[in-house]
N, C-alpha and C positions, 0 to 999 in steps of 0.2 A: 645234909652229911648225910645222906639218905639212908635206913639201918636203924641208925637212932635215936633214940629221945620222943622229939614229935613229929615224924616223918611217919607216914604212912600210906598207904595203896591208894586209897580215897584222896586224900591233899596233894597228890599227883592232874587228878580230874582237877582241882583246884586253881594252880600254882596254873605261868604259862611262862612255864620250865624250857629254855634250851638247851639245860645240862641240870645231869644229875650227878654228884660224886660219891664215890660208893666209901663209907667210912672206912679209917682205916682199922678199927677193932677187927672187918670182916677178912679184911688184907690180910692182915697180920696172922691170921688165926687161917690159912691156905694149908694145907689142900682139905683142911675138914669143915672151912666153911663156904667150900668150893661148888657146891649145886645152890646156894644160897644166892650167889657171884651168879653166876651162870644164869640163874632166875633173871634178877635183874639188870642183867646185862642184855636179856634176850625182849622183855619188857620193855626198857629205852630206844633200842631195833628198831620196836613194833613202831614207840611213840614219835620216830623221829626225831630222838633226843641225845643228846652228845651223853660221853660215860666219863668220868675220871674218876681212877683207881688213888685211893691219901692212904701216902704213909710206904710210899717206895721208899726201900732205903739201899737196894741193891741190883744188880744189872739181875741176876734168874730171879727176882722176882716181877724186873719190870719184863719181865720176859711173857713170864707167865699169864702176867695180867693184858699183855696185846695180843695174845696166844686166846686169850680168852676173850679178846677183842673191846677193850677197854682202847676210847678213842684216843687218850691225854692221861699222863700220871702227875704224880705233886710228890713232892717226898725231901729226906736229904740226896737221895742219888741225885735227884736235881743241882739239887745249891740248899745251903744251910741258908735260915733266917739273916735275911740283911738289913740294913739300912737301905731307903727308896736311892741313894745316891749310889751309893757299890753298886745299886743293882740298874740302877743305868748302865754305869760302864760294863760291869756284868753283861749287858747284853750287845755293848755296841763292841764289846772283842767276839762278837761270834756267839758267843757259849748259849746253847739250848736251856730252855727251862720247861 
């Protein structure tokens, strides 16, 4: 969850990360946090790191983060939390997450 807590730019050099998840607090605060999110996405693209936007709860928000360049989304818009057995069934029906 980049953008909160112990995450900072120098730690990205120390980790062998192939994916960065933008914290939902930044996503929830769009468009106010848009300059920060754009900067994070640009930095990840330069580092060849994929980007997950956390906290996507509707189609409008998904469209916005896709427009900004996020590769993947996570949130209630994809699916509500579920047990592993339910997840297997969910995926077997062809649902996307």
